[in-house]
Phi, psi and omega in degrees: 000317180299320180297317181295320180297318179297320181293317184291320187259032167104356177080184183281149178282159180231168180294336179282355179087008181253129175281131185236127168223186185295331180279313181292333179298327181291346176285345175275126188301324181294317177297315180300316181295319180296314180296321180294321178298315179294318179302307184291328180293316179288324183296332183275357180259112179291145179257124181249143168266122185252150177237130179248123179236153180079174180223155177060231181291338181270002181292134180227134179240126180223164174290131182271065185294337181273353180284148183298331184280341188300313181295323180296316184282326188264328189240301190207106182282341178207184189284344185239354182240144169273165179299317177301321178295319182294310182289326175297318178295324179299322179289322178297316178298317181295323182287328185260335185239334182098346181216148169233127182236146176214140174287142173261113176278114186255134174228115181054041177078007180244143178283118182253337179210154171239116185251110183296145181255131176299125181303332180293343181272350182280112183272315185200145169241117189238140175260128184275174182295336178267014177076358175284167183248148174233131182251125176259115183241135180263147174209121181055039177081002181247129179272138179224140181263140180234140178285167181301328183291344183265355189238137168262120191234121171248113182252148177271210178303129185226143175257334179260351176093348182233350175220142183279154176281143176279108183295331180293322180294324182281337178252027187301319185294315180296316181292320178298321177296320178295318178295318179298321179295317179294322178295321179298314180297319180297316179291325180298312180282334178294328178291327183077284171290144177296143181303337182267018180296133183237121176255126181249128179245139184292341183244161176283134183252140175284163184304321182294314179295320179299316180294319179296319180294319180296316181292322179295318178295321181294315181293326186276322192239347181285152179102152184296323182292338182256007189292340181252009180292154176290131183255127178248127179245145184245161172058036176075017179288150175230155180225140176230147178242105177302130184293136173240099184263098184296324181294318180297332179274008180058028180296312183294322179296317178295324179295318178294322179296318178297320179299316179292326178296315181293319179298322179292332177299321181263001180061037180252126178295144179300332179301322181285347177263005185056043183229170180096150183266334186288131177295142183251120176276171180297318181295315180291324178298319179298320179291323177298315180295318178299318178296321179297315180295318185287315189259345180248305186284316184300315177299324179294314181297314180298320179298318179292317180301318181287329175293322176298315179302317184288316192260338189248347179255145175283167180298325178291326183281337185296340178279345185240329189247152174202155180264147180210125174277139179272099181282353175297339180296341177294341178264010186301325181268003183242084184298315179301318180293322178295317180299316178296320180299310180295319182299316181292322180289324178292317179295331178273004181062027173278323176237152167262164183305320182291329176292322175294321178294325178296321177295333178267007180060040175251153181287149178286165176229159182298132181087356182278357179269002178274139177277131187233155172235158177292129180285150178233148181271130180250126180290143179291158182290328188267053181292321182294327182288348181256029172099012180280157178278187185292340180274357178092009180283136175230175177298323179294320181295320183289334179278000000 
């Protein structure tokens, strides 16, 4: 209840004087960019329901396309969302709130729909004395309790084991500093004239004349569009602008530091945010992306796969079925890397040509189901008899 009240009424206060919650945090461009990168990365990876049959050498794993859950996980979990939208939103909720919840619409004991729950409606997640969970969800001002069996739950980092921590609440100070910095810059440029502009007049002015002069200066020169206009002063007036050196005040440095802190919260490289001063080479960019996939995306994907296993499969099905996101989709825009990837797997007999073609959504061809390896040339044993010298050199060797 306390968490919901903080979220509804503006979130926790910070030392910078800015109230921060999961909604206001998204107004900071760095937070928005990080969440969007995670959203789009997960959304482009299709989720497959896989079936494993047999054991040992006879074990076979195939896509369970005929299973009722396959369409929900891979194509459309409900009547208004596609699967990429659903899984992307789950990551956004998890990144901003710590939990993603969805109702399971059951028909004859089977899951027919997954209906996402607005995080603002989640009042409490409680663990009972028998270790089961109870979810209190509000609707139209009325709270209703739901058992664990009715909810699909993806939780983030957790200390109690049943509810995720809100990352925005724990990083409130850094995010609040970032919001305060952006507001300061906006007001600074919105004024046009520096707030410390001083106009000196040789004579004493009555209040009316003072007000008229102030209003005339404001209308003529205030605002970013007028900041470079020619300024004309009358009657011996002078104007001075006290210098405000943001760089000398380490304003920009602090802003970059805050940006890197927020990016590290979401495990997103600054390169993917189009931020940072250090030039990025092709080699370093490749390592940044690899680190992002390994340390940011893979834990998220595994967490979702295991939540599907726990909440959407029956006890009988858990021995045969499992969910798996296809992370190969991350190479969809990189044709050379995909070609190298397939070539190495085919040569290692991990894939046959038709299996690689299937991943590229190409039709199979006759003979493409055979596993092949790259052929190698073996030199004949009788090299010396074919004109080689005493060291074994032949025309073939020299070529």
